[in-house]
C-alpha distance (Angstrom), angle and dihedral (degrees) to the residues before:
residue distance angle dihedral
X1 . . .
X2 3.89 . .
X3 3.74 108.4 .
X4 3.97 107.6 -99.9
X5 3.71 93.1 -131.3
X6 3.82 90.3 56.1
X7 3.80 90.4 48.2
X8 3.91 89.7 54.9
X9 3.70 90.7 46.6
X10 3.80 91.9 54.1
X11 3.84 91.2 51.5
X12 3.75 94.8 48.6
X13 3.81 88.5 48.8
X14 3.74 91.0 54.7
X15 3.74 97.9 45.1
X16 3.66 95.0 38.6
X17 3.68 90.3 -139.5
X18 3.83 139.7 73.0
X19 3.67 92.5 -144.2
X20 3.82 92.8 53.9
X21 3.72 92.7 44.6
X22 3.79 90.3 50.2
X23 3.87 93.0 52.4
X24 3.73 91.7 46.5
X25 3.88 93.2 49.5
X26 3.81 92.9 38.1
X27 3.87 93.3 -127.1
X28 3.76 132.4 115.8
X29 3.76 124.6 -84.4
X30 3.80 92.1 -126.4
X31 3.81 89.2 55.5
X32 3.76 90.3 56.9
X33 3.80 94.2 42.8
X34 3.82 88.8 52.2
X35 3.80 91.2 51.8
X36 3.73 94.0 48.5
X37 3.94 89.3 48.8
X38 3.76 90.7 50.7
X39 3.81 91.4 49.2
X40 3.70 94.4 48.9
X41 3.82 89.1 47.0
X42 3.82 92.4 52.9
X43 3.91 91.2 45.9
X44 3.73 95.6 40.0
X45 3.82 92.7 -137.7
X46 3.74 137.3 100.1
X47 3.85 113.9 -109.3
X48 3.74 103.8 -174.3
X49 3.72 138.2 24.5
X50 3.89 127.9 -164.0
X51 3.88 119.9 -118.0
X52 3.69 118.1 -166.4
X53 3.80 93.5 -137.7
X54 3.78 103.0 32.7
X55 3.84 103.8 31.3
X56 3.83 120.6 -141.2
X57 3.71 113.4 10.9
X58 3.87 131.5 178.0
X59 3.81 120.8 -109.8
X60 3.70 116.1 -130.2
X61 3.81 92.2 -100.0
X62 3.83 85.4 45.7
X63 3.77 90.6 60.7
X64 3.70 93.8 50.7
X65 3.71 94.4 49.7
X66 3.77 90.5 46.3
X67 3.80 90.3 56.7
X68 3.73 90.5 50.5
X69 3.84 92.7 45.9
X70 3.81 90.1 54.6
X71 3.82 89.0 51.5
X72 3.91 87.5 51.6
X73 3.86 88.8 47.7
X74 3.86 89.2 53.2
X75 3.78 92.2 49.7
X76 3.78 90.8 46.3
X77 3.75 89.9 56.6
X78 3.84 93.1 44.1
X79 3.84 89.7 54.2
X80 3.72 91.9 54.1
X81 3.79 93.3 43.7
X82 3.82 91.5 49.3
X83 3.83 91.1 52.5
X84 3.78 93.7 47.0
X85 3.81 89.4 48.9
X86 3.76 90.3 55.9
X87 3.78 86.8 61.0
X88 3.88 91.3 48.9
X89 3.79 90.1 -106.2
X90 3.79 129.8 123.6
X91 3.78 111.9 -149.4
X92 3.81 137.7 134.8
X93 3.75 131.1 77.9
X94 3.82 134.1 -45.6
X95 3.87 119.1 -158.9
X96 3.79 118.2 -166.0
X97 3.76 128.1 -178.4
X98 3.77 109.8 -152.8
X99 3.72 139.9 -178.4
X100 3.83 105.4 -109.5
X101 3.91 91.8 -128.7
X102 3.91 90.1 56.3
X103 3.82 98.6 53.6
X104 3.82 95.8 83.0
X105 3.77 92.9 36.5
X106 3.81 124.8 37.2
X107 3.84 96.6 6.9
X108 3.75 99.1 48.5
X109 3.85 94.7 62.3
X110 3.79 92.4 50.8
X111 3.81 92.7 45.4
X112 3.70 97.2 52.9
X113 3.88 90.6 53.0
X114 3.82 91.0 43.5
X115 3.86 94.5 51.7
X116 3.85 90.1 49.2
X117 3.85 90.9 53.4
X118 3.79 100.4 36.8
X119 3.96 108.5 27.4
X120 3.78 91.0 159.1
X121 3.83 96.0 65.0
X122 3.78 117.1 91.7
X123 3.78 109.1 -135.9
X124 3.79 120.0 -154.8
X125 3.85 117.6 -168.5
X126 3.91 117.8 -162.6
X127 3.82 109.2 -166.8
X128 3.79 121.3 -158.0
X129 3.81 148.3 129.1
X130 3.72 121.1 -75.0
X131 3.74 92.5 -94.0
X132 3.86 91.7 48.2
X133 3.84 88.8 50.2
X134 3.86 94.1 50.8
X135 3.82 89.0 54.6
X136 3.92 92.4 49.7
X137 3.83 90.6 52.9
X138 3.89 92.8 45.5
X139 3.84 90.2 49.8
X140 3.68 95.6 47.9
X141 3.68 92.5 -124.3
X142 3.90 90.7 132.7
X143 3.82 136.7 33.1
X144 3.74 95.0 -125.4
X145 3.90 140.6 -28.6
X146 3.76 136.5 -122.6
X147 3.95 109.9 -147.1
X148 3.62 144.2 120.1
X149 3.82 130.4 -74.3
X150 2.96 144.8 -61.7
X151 3.80 92.1 72.0
X152 3.81 95.3 -176.0
X153 3.81 116.8 -158.2
X154 3.78 95.2 -15.7
X155 3.79 128.6 111.4
X156 3.90 105.2 -103.8
X157 3.79 148.5 -175.7
X158 3.82 122.7 -159.8
X159 3.81 112.0 -135.5
X160 3.87 101.6 175.2
X161 3.84 139.1 -0.1
X162 3.77 112.5 -123.6
X163 3.71 141.5 174.5
X164 3.87 138.2 -168.2
X165 3.87 115.6 -98.3
X166 3.76 133.0 178.9
X167 3.85 125.2 -114.0
X168 3.80 120.0 -160.2
X169 3.83 130.5 -151.6
X170 3.84 115.0 -105.4
X171 3.78 94.9 -109.3
X172 3.80 93.0 64.6
X173 3.83 108.4 102.7
X174 3.91 90.3 -150.6
X175 3.67 135.2 -2.3
X176 3.80 128.2 -134.2
X177 3.74 140.5 -158.6
X178 3.82 108.2 -75.0
X179 3.81 118.2 -134.5
X180 3.79 108.2 -154.5
X181 3.78 90.7 -160.3
X182 3.77 94.4 64.2
X183 3.86 109.8 10.0
X184 3.80 115.2 -171.1
X185 3.85 94.8 -151.3
X186 3.73 139.2 30.4
X187 3.88 112.2 -73.5
X188 3.75 123.4 -147.3
X189 3.79 115.9 -149.6
X190 3.82 131.5 171.7
X191 3.86 114.2 -131.7
X192 3.81 96.8 -105.9
X193 3.87 91.6 49.4
X194 3.77 89.8 49.2
X195 3.81 92.9 50.7
X196 3.81 90.2 47.0
X197 3.79 89.5 53.0
X198 3.76 90.5 51.9
X199 3.69 94.4 49.1
X200 3.81 93.5 53.7
X201 3.78 103.4 37.1
X202 3.74 126.2 90.4
X203 3.85 123.3 -123.2
X204 3.79 92.4 -102.3
X205 3.72 93.0 48.9
X206 3.86 94.3 60.5
X207 3.83 113.2 149.5
X208 3.66 121.8 -124.4
X209 3.79 107.7 -95.4
X210 3.82 94.1 -165.2
X211 3.82 91.1 62.7
X212 3.87 97.4 48.3
X213 3.84 125.7 94.7
X214 3.84 109.9 -161.2
X215 3.71 121.1 -152.1
X216 3.86 129.2 173.4
X217 3.80 105.4 -116.4
X218 3.75 141.0 25.3
X219 3.76 94.2 -118.3
X220 3.88 89.5 62.7
X221 3.73 93.0 46.3
X222 3.80 93.6 53.2
X223 3.90 91.9 46.1
X224 3.81 90.6 50.7
X225 3.81 91.0 50.4
X226 3.84 90.2 51.4
X227 3.78 88.1 50.0
X228 3.83 87.9 57.7
X229 3.92 96.5 -116.3
X230 3.89 92.8 128.8
X231 3.75 150.5 -47.6
X232 3.80 115.8 -58.9
X233 3.79 122.3 -134.3
X234 3.80 107.9 -162.0
X235 3.75 140.2 142.4
X236 3.80 115.5 -78.3
X237 3.88 89.8 -125.6
X238 3.85 90.2 53.7
X239 3.75 92.6 47.1
X240 3.84 92.3 49.0
X241 3.78 88.9 50.8
X242 3.79 102.8 40.3
X243 3.86 99.7 30.9
X244 3.84 104.6 25.2
X245 3.83 112.6 -173.6
X246 3.78 93.1 17.3
X247 3.93 114.7 132.1
X248 3.81 114.9 -105.3
X249 3.77 128.4 -161.9
X250 3.79 133.4 -159.5
X251 3.80 122.5 -90.6
X252 3.85 118.5 -139.9
X253 3.03 126.6 -113.9
X254 3.84 86.5 33.7
X255 3.92 109.5 -116.8
X256 3.77 114.2 -160.2
X257 3.75 126.1 175.4
X258 3.92 142.8 151.8
X259 3.80 130.1 -102.9
X260 3.75 105.7 -139.9
X261 3.72 148.3 136.8
X262 3.80 129.3 -105.9
X263 3.78 142.3 179.9
X264 3.74 138.7 167.8
X265 3.76 89.5 -91.6
X266 3.77 121.1 -2.3
X267 3.80 91.2 -165.6
X268 3.72 89.4 61.4
X269 3.81 101.5 54.5
X270 3.86 124.4 130.7
X271 3.82 118.1 -101.5
X272 3.71 90.3 -104.3
X273 3.83 93.8 51.7
X274 3.84 91.7 45.5
X275 3.69 90.3 53.2
X276 3.81 91.4 52.0
X277 3.86 92.9 48.0
X278 3.80 89.8 55.1
X279 3.71 91.9 51.6
X280 3.74 97.8 46.5
X281 3.82 90.8 50.1
X282 3.82 86.5 56.4
X283 3.74 97.5 46.5
X284 3.79 95.0 40.6
X285 3.86 86.9 67.3
X286 3.75 94.8 51.7
């Protein structure tokens, strides 16, 4: 029931490009341009402006309208799910923001079971760093998020306790406790692990940036460690999943945190989101 022009506006804002949105939606660029022009004409405001360096950007009023449009999109989804539920059906769309390193670990187990039980629900995963995920939840562009603590102001459920550990290349005869304040060797961290460390460290415990090699995902970090490029610093749960049986060593200062899910209000989730939360709570304990 959401206005089609608003739907296209949301997609263009997400991709930051008419071209990318057109490819993702399998429609023509002129069709999207016309829809945006009609929407701007109806509202009497400019929604985007072009920046030579950063491309298509939202105007200030565009940002406000995007937030309201996402809330309308959420309500639209809830209306359909409520109607389906009356017929004892679970259909609609589920949108999850997830830490990239958790997709192939904690999320995949729950997703497999969920897809078997509810094949008619469209699941949309939006990967990102902890900071990206906070923004997605704040802007109502997802139903809930799966990430690492701290969870800030959001309503949250802890699924697992975790901590940072060190993984050494195969040619090291013996590992050692890695002190992040004065590392002896090159450290390899994926972006989510790095942001988690920064969120939990004290100012005096800042790691040495010049000895850190940042990569995007945990799989890449593990591969680079196995190739002998450096020492990996990843969560214990990630290492247990991606490198089972590989020796792990302590990280100093010790960094403990929770893997969990959070939303603006966990008591106000859609039926499809509530069903997934129940499943991931069960699978996270396995």
